[in-house]
C-alpha positions in Angstrom: 39.4 -53.0 -60.7 37.3 -54.0 -57.5 34.0 -53.3 -57.1 33.3 -51.7 -53.6 29.9 -52.0 -51.8 28.2 -48.7 -51.0 28.4 -47.6 -47.5 25.5 -46.0 -45.9 26.0 -44.6 -43.3 22.8 -42.7 -40.6 20.7 -40.3 -41.4 21.9 -37.2 -40.5 18.9 -34.7 -38.9 18.7 -31.5 -40.5 16.3 -28.8 -38.8 14.8 -25.5 -40.2 13.2 -23.8 -37.0 11.0 -21.2 -37.6 8.9 -18.9 -35.0 5.3 -17.1 -35.5 4.3 -14.8 -33.2 0.8 -14.9 -31.0 -0.3 -12.6 -28.8 -1.5 -13.7 -25.4 -3.0 -11.8 -23.7 -1.9 -10.6 -19.7 -4.9 -8.7 -18.0 -3.8 -7.2 -15.4 -5.8 -5.6 -12.9 -5.6 -2.6 -11.2 -7.8 -1.2 -8.2 -7.2 2.9 -7.2 -8.4 3.1 -2.8 -9.0 6.3 -2.2 -8.0 6.2 1.1 -8.9 9.0 4.3 -7.6 9.3 7.5 -8.9 10.9 10.3 -6.9 12.7 12.0 -7.5 14.0 15.7 -7.5 17.2 15.9 -8.3 18.7 20.0 -10.6 21.9 19.8 -11.0 23.5 23.3 -13.6 24.6 24.4 -13.5 26.3 28.7 -17.0 26.6 30.2 -17.1 29.6 32.8 -19.0 29.0 35.9 -19.4 31.3 38.0 -19.9 31.3 41.9 -20.5 33.4 44.6 -18.0 33.3 47.9 -18.5 35.1 51.0 -15.6 36.3 52.8 -16.6 36.7 56.4 -13.6 38.3 58.3 -14.9 37.5 61.2 -16.6 39.8 64.1 -14.6 42.6 65.0 -12.9 42.4 69.3 -11.0 45.5 69.2 -12.0 49.8 67.9 -11.3 50.5 64.7 
């Protein structure tokens, strides 16, 4: 019976991952804008103007 020396292999890594939740606040500012739009709407006003017009038929040339 022969005696052999032991063979040493390189080590194996075994990783056990655990997850621990950590709250990270994210702040989202929201700007509310009340927007007023001016719309031009025509409103018509009528200004009365009174004029006196003289109609002159001229001097008569014949008998009526």
